[in-house]
N, CA, C and O atoms as a GROMACS GRO file, in nm:
protein
  256
    1MET      N    1   0.084  -0.118   0.000
    1MET     CA    2   0.000   0.000   0.000
    1MET      C    3   0.089   0.124   0.000
    1MET      O    4   0.170   0.144   0.091
    2ASN      N    5   0.074   0.205  -0.100
    2ASN     CA    6   0.154   0.326  -0.110
    2ASN      C    7   0.087   0.440  -0.035
    2ASN      O    8  -0.032   0.467  -0.052
    3ILE      N    9   0.165   0.505   0.047
    3ILE     CA   10   0.117   0.623   0.119
    3ILE      C   11   0.155   0.744   0.036
    3ILE      O   12   0.273   0.761   0.003
    4PRO      N   13   0.058   0.830   0.002
    4PRO     CA   14   0.094   0.947  -0.080
    4PRO      C   15   0.185   1.042  -0.004
    4PRO      O   16   0.162   1.071   0.114
    5ARG      N   17   0.287   1.089  -0.071
    5ARG     CA   18   0.381   1.185  -0.012
    5ARG      C   19   0.342   1.324  -0.057
    5ARG      O   20   0.308   1.346  -0.173
    6TYR      N   21   0.346   1.416   0.036
    6TYR     CA   22   0.314   1.553   0.003
    6TYR      C   23   0.442   1.635   0.008
    6TYR      O   24   0.501   1.654   0.114
    7TYR      N   25   0.485   1.683  -0.106
    7TYR     CA   26   0.604   1.765  -0.114
    7TYR      C   27   0.562   1.911  -0.110
    7TYR      O   28   0.472   1.952  -0.183
    8ARG      N   29   0.627   1.987  -0.026
    8ARG     CA   30   0.588   2.127  -0.012
    8ARG      C   31   0.613   2.208  -0.138
    8ARG      O   32   0.552   2.313  -0.157
    9TYR      N   33   0.701   2.161  -0.225
    9TYR     CA   34   0.730   2.235  -0.346
    9TYR      C   35   0.628   2.209  -0.457
    9TYR      O   36   0.629   2.278  -0.560
   10ARG      N   37   0.540   2.112  -0.438
   10ARG     CA   38   0.434   2.085  -0.534
   10ARG      C   39   0.304   2.154  -0.496
   10ARG      O   40   0.206   2.147  -0.569
   11LEU      N   41   0.303   2.222  -0.382
   11LEU     CA   42   0.184   2.292  -0.335
   11LEU      C   43   0.169   2.424  -0.408
   11LEU      O   44   0.264   2.472  -0.470
   12PRO      N   45   0.051   2.483  -0.402
   12PRO     CA   46   0.033   2.616  -0.462
   12PRO      C   47   0.125   2.718  -0.394
   12PRO      O   48   0.157   2.703  -0.277
   13PRO      N   49   0.166   2.821  -0.467
   13PRO     CA   50   0.261   2.919  -0.412
   13PRO      C   51   0.212   2.986  -0.284
   13PRO      O   52   0.293   3.012  -0.195
   14TRP      N   53   0.083   3.016  -0.272
   14TRP     CA   54   0.035   3.085  -0.153
   14TRP      C   55   0.041   2.993  -0.030
   14TRP      O   56   0.071   3.040   0.080
   15LEU      N   57   0.014   2.864  -0.049
   15LEU     CA   58   0.022   2.770   0.063
   15LEU      C   59   0.166   2.743   0.102
   15LEU      O   60   0.198   2.730   0.220
   16ARG      N   61   0.253   2.734   0.002
   16ARG     CA   62   0.396   2.716   0.029
   16ARG      C   63   0.453   2.832   0.108
   16ARG      O   64   0.535   2.813   0.198
   17LYS      N   65   0.410   2.954   0.074
   17LYS     CA   66   0.457   3.073   0.146
   17LYS      C   67   0.408   3.071   0.291
   17LYS      O   68   0.482   3.107   0.383
   18CYS      N   69   0.283   3.028   0.313
   18CYS     CA   70   0.230   3.017   0.449
   18CYS      C   71   0.309   2.916   0.532
   18CYS      O   72   0.335   2.939   0.650
   19ILE      N   73   0.346   2.804   0.470
   19ILE     CA   74   0.424   2.703   0.541
   19ILE      C   75   0.563   2.756   0.576
   19ILE      O   76   0.611   2.732   0.686
   20PHE      N   77   0.627   2.828   0.484
   20PHE     CA   78   0.759   2.885   0.512
   20PHE      C   79   0.752   2.987   0.625
   20PHE      O   80   0.841   2.992   0.710
   21ILE      N   81   0.648   3.069   0.627
   21ILE     CA   82   0.632   3.168   0.734
   21ILE      C   83   0.610   3.097   0.867
   21ILE      O   84   0.670   3.134   0.968
   22ALA      N   85   0.524   2.996   0.868
   22ALA     CA   86   0.498   2.922   0.992
   22ALA      C   87   0.625   2.853   1.042
   22ALA      O   88   0.648   2.843   1.162
   23GLU      N   89   0.706   2.806   0.949
   23GLU     CA   90   0.832   2.739   0.987
   23GLU      C   91   0.928   2.837   1.055
   23GLU      O   92   0.996   2.800   1.151
   24LYS      N   93   0.934   2.959   1.007
   24LYS     CA   94   1.026   3.059   1.064
   24LYS      C   95   0.975   3.114   1.198
   24LYS      O   96   1.056   3.154   1.282
   25VAL      N   97   0.844   3.115   1.218
   25VAL     CA   98   0.786   3.177   1.338
   25VAL      C   99   0.775   3.076   1.454
   25VAL      O  100   0.763   3.117   1.569
   26THR      N  101   0.780   2.948   1.424
   26THR     CA  102   0.756   2.846   1.526
   26THR      C  103   0.860   2.848   1.638
   26THR      O  104   0.823   2.836   1.755
   27LEU      N  105   0.988   2.863   1.607
   27LEU     CA  106   1.092   2.859   1.710
   27LEU      C  107   1.081   2.975   1.810
   27LEU      O  108   1.088   2.949   1.930
   28PRO      N  109   1.065   3.101   1.767
   28PRO     CA  110   1.049   3.208   1.867
   28PRO      C  111   0.926   3.191   1.955
   28PRO      O  112   0.930   3.219   2.075
   29ILE      N  113   0.815   3.145   1.895
   29ILE     CA  114   0.694   3.122   1.975
   29ILE      C  115   0.718   3.008   2.074
   29ILE      O  116   0.671   3.015   2.188
   30LEU      N  117   0.789   2.904   2.032
   30LEU     CA  118   0.820   2.793   2.120
   30LEU      C  119   0.906   2.838   2.238
   30LEU      O  120   0.881   2.796   2.351
   31ILE      N  121   1.004   2.921   2.214
   31ILE     CA  122   1.090   2.971   2.321
   31ILE      C  123   1.009   3.056   2.419
   31ILE      O  124   1.024   3.042   2.540
   32PHE      N  125   0.923   3.143   2.366
   32PHE     CA  126   0.837   3.224   2.453
   32PHE      C  127   0.745   3.134   2.536
   32PHE      O  128   0.727   3.159   2.656
   33GLN      N  129   0.688   3.032   2.475
   33GLN     CA  130   0.597   2.942   2.546
   33GLN      C  131   0.672   2.862   2.651
   33GLN      O  132   0.617   2.833   2.757
   34LEU      N  133   0.797   2.825   2.624
   34LEU     CA  134   0.877   2.752   2.723
   34LEU      C  135   0.902   2.839   2.846
   34LEU      O  136   0.890   2.792   2.959
   35ILE      N  137   0.938   2.964   2.824
   35ILE     CA  138   0.960   3.056   2.937
   35ILE      C  139   0.831   3.076   3.015
   35ILE      O  140   0.833   3.077   3.138
   36ARG      N  141   0.720   3.092   2.944
   36ARG     CA  142   0.591   3.111   3.010
   36ARG      C  143   0.552   2.987   3.090
   36ARG      O  144   0.498   2.998   3.200
   37THR      N  145   0.580   2.868   3.034
   37THR     CA  146   0.546   2.745   3.104
   37THR      C  147   0.632   2.726   3.229
   37THR      O  148   0.584   2.675   3.330
   38ILE      N  149   0.757   2.768   3.223
   38ILE     CA  150   0.844   2.758   3.341
   38ILE      C  151   0.795   2.852   3.451
   38ILE      O  152   0.796   2.815   3.569
   39LEU      N  153   0.752   2.972   3.414
   39LEU     CA  154   0.708   3.070   3.514
   39LEU      C  155   0.567   3.043   3.566
   39LEU      O  156   0.544   3.049   3.687
   40PHE      N  157   0.474   3.012   3.478
   40PHE     CA  158   0.334   2.991   3.516
   40PHE      C  159   0.282   2.861   3.455
   40PHE      O  160   0.209   2.864   3.356
   41PRO      N  161   0.319   2.747   3.514
   41PRO     CA  162   0.278   2.619   3.453
   41PRO      C  163   0.129   2.590   3.473
   41PRO      O  164   0.080   2.582   3.585
   42THR      N  165   0.060   2.574   3.362
   42THR     CA  166  -0.078   2.529   3.364
   42THR      C  167  -0.091   2.414   3.264
   42THR      O  168   0.000   2.390   3.184
   43THR      N  169  -0.202   2.346   3.270
   43THR     CA  170  -0.224   2.234   3.179
   43THR      C  171  -0.228   2.282   3.034
   43THR      O  172  -0.172   2.218   2.945
   44PHE      N  173  -0.294   2.395   3.010
   44PHE     CA  174  -0.302   2.450   2.875
   44PHE      C  175  -0.163   2.484   2.821
   44PHE      O  176  -0.134   2.457   2.704
   45ASP      N  177  -0.079   2.542   2.905
   45ASP     CA  178   0.057   2.577   2.861
   45ASP      C  179   0.138   2.452   2.825
   45ASP      O  180   0.213   2.453   2.728
   46LEU      N  181   0.122   2.346   2.902
   46LEU     CA  182   0.195   2.223   2.871
   46LEU      C  183   0.146   2.160   2.741
   46LEU      O  184   0.225   2.110   2.661
   47ILE      N  185   0.015   2.163   2.720
   47ILE     CA  186  -0.040   2.108   2.595
   47ILE      C  187   0.009   2.190   2.476
   47ILE      O  188   0.051   2.135   2.375
   48LEU      N  189   0.002   2.323   2.489
   48LEU     CA  190   0.047   2.411   2.380
   48LEU      C  191   0.196   2.393   2.354
   48LEU      O  192   0.239   2.394   2.238
   49LEU      N  193   0.276   2.377   2.459
   49LEU     CA  194   0.420   2.354   2.442
   49LEU      C  195   0.444   2.222   2.368
   49LEU      O  196   0.532   2.214   2.282
   50GLY      N  197   0.368   2.119   2.401
   50GLY     CA  198   0.382   1.991   2.332
   50GLY      C  199   0.344   2.000   2.184
   50GLY      O  200   0.412   1.942   2.099
   51ILE      N  201   0.237   2.073   2.154
   51ILE     CA  202   0.195   2.091   2.015
   51ILE      C  203   0.301   2.167   1.936
   51ILE      O  204   0.335   2.130   1.824
   52LEU      N  205   0.354   2.274   1.995
   52LEU     CA  206   0.456   2.354   1.926
   52LEU      C  207   0.585   2.274   1.907
   52LEU      O  208   0.650   2.286   1.803
   53THR      N  209   0.621   2.192   2.005
   53THR     CA  210   0.739   2.108   1.992
   53THR      C  211   0.720   2.007   1.879
   53THR      O  212   0.810   1.986   1.799
   54GLY      N  213   0.604   1.945   1.874
   54GLY     CA  214   0.575   1.850   1.767
   54GLY      C  215   0.576   1.917   1.630
   54GLY      O  216   0.624   1.860   1.533
   55LEU      N  217   0.522   2.038   1.624
   55LEU     CA  218   0.521   2.113   1.498
   55LEU      C  219   0.663   2.147   1.454
   55LEU      O  220   0.696   2.137   1.336
   56LEU      N  221   0.747   2.188   1.549
   56LEU     CA  222   0.886   2.221   1.516
   56LEU      C  223   0.961   2.097   1.468
   56LEU      O  224   1.039   2.105   1.373
   57ILE      N  225   0.938   1.984   1.531
   57ILE     CA  226   1.003   1.860   1.488
   57ILE      C  227   0.954   1.820   1.349
   57ILE      O  228   1.033   1.775   1.266
   58ALA      N  229   0.825   1.837   1.324
   58ALA     CA  230   0.770   1.804   1.192
   58ALA      C  231   0.831   1.893   1.084
   58ALA      O  232   0.860   1.845   0.974
   59PHE      N  233   0.849   2.022   1.113
   59PHE     CA  234   0.914   2.110   1.016
   59PHE      C  235   1.060   2.072   0.997
   59PHE      O  236   1.111   2.074   0.885
   60TYR      N  237   1.128   2.038   1.106
   60TYR     CA  238   1.271   2.005   1.098
   60TYR      C  239   1.293   1.880   1.015
   60TYR      O  240   1.386   1.873   0.935
   61LEU      N  241   1.207   1.779   1.034
   61LEU     CA  242   1.221   1.653   0.960
   61LEU      C  243   1.151   1.659   0.824
   61LEU      O  244   1.149   1.560   0.751
   62GLU      N  245   1.094   1.774   0.792
   62GLU     CA  246   1.024   1.800   0.665
   62GLU      C  247   0.910   1.703   0.643
   62GLU      O  248   0.889   1.656   0.531
   63TRP      N  249   0.834   1.672   0.750
   63TRP     CA  250   0.711   1.596   0.737
   63TRP      C  251   0.600   1.685   0.683
   63TRP      O  252   0.504   1.637   0.624
   64ILE      N  253   0.616   1.815   0.705
   64ILE     CA  254   0.518   1.912   0.657
   64ILE      C  255   0.585   1.997   0.551
   64ILE      O  256   0.523   2.086   0.494
   0.00000   0.00000   0.00000
């Protein structure tokens, strides 16, 4: 069974630009969220930190 691969360079230009912007903005937001989670830990902050970490890893490994 072949799993379809999605290459970001085959996407429409407007969607590709949105992905590149999200890729560049994810790390600063992650750092801010990490500092916020250290100072004021709540369940929502931990969930958001986990989502941002997963998103950053997905961008790094080019899954997205």
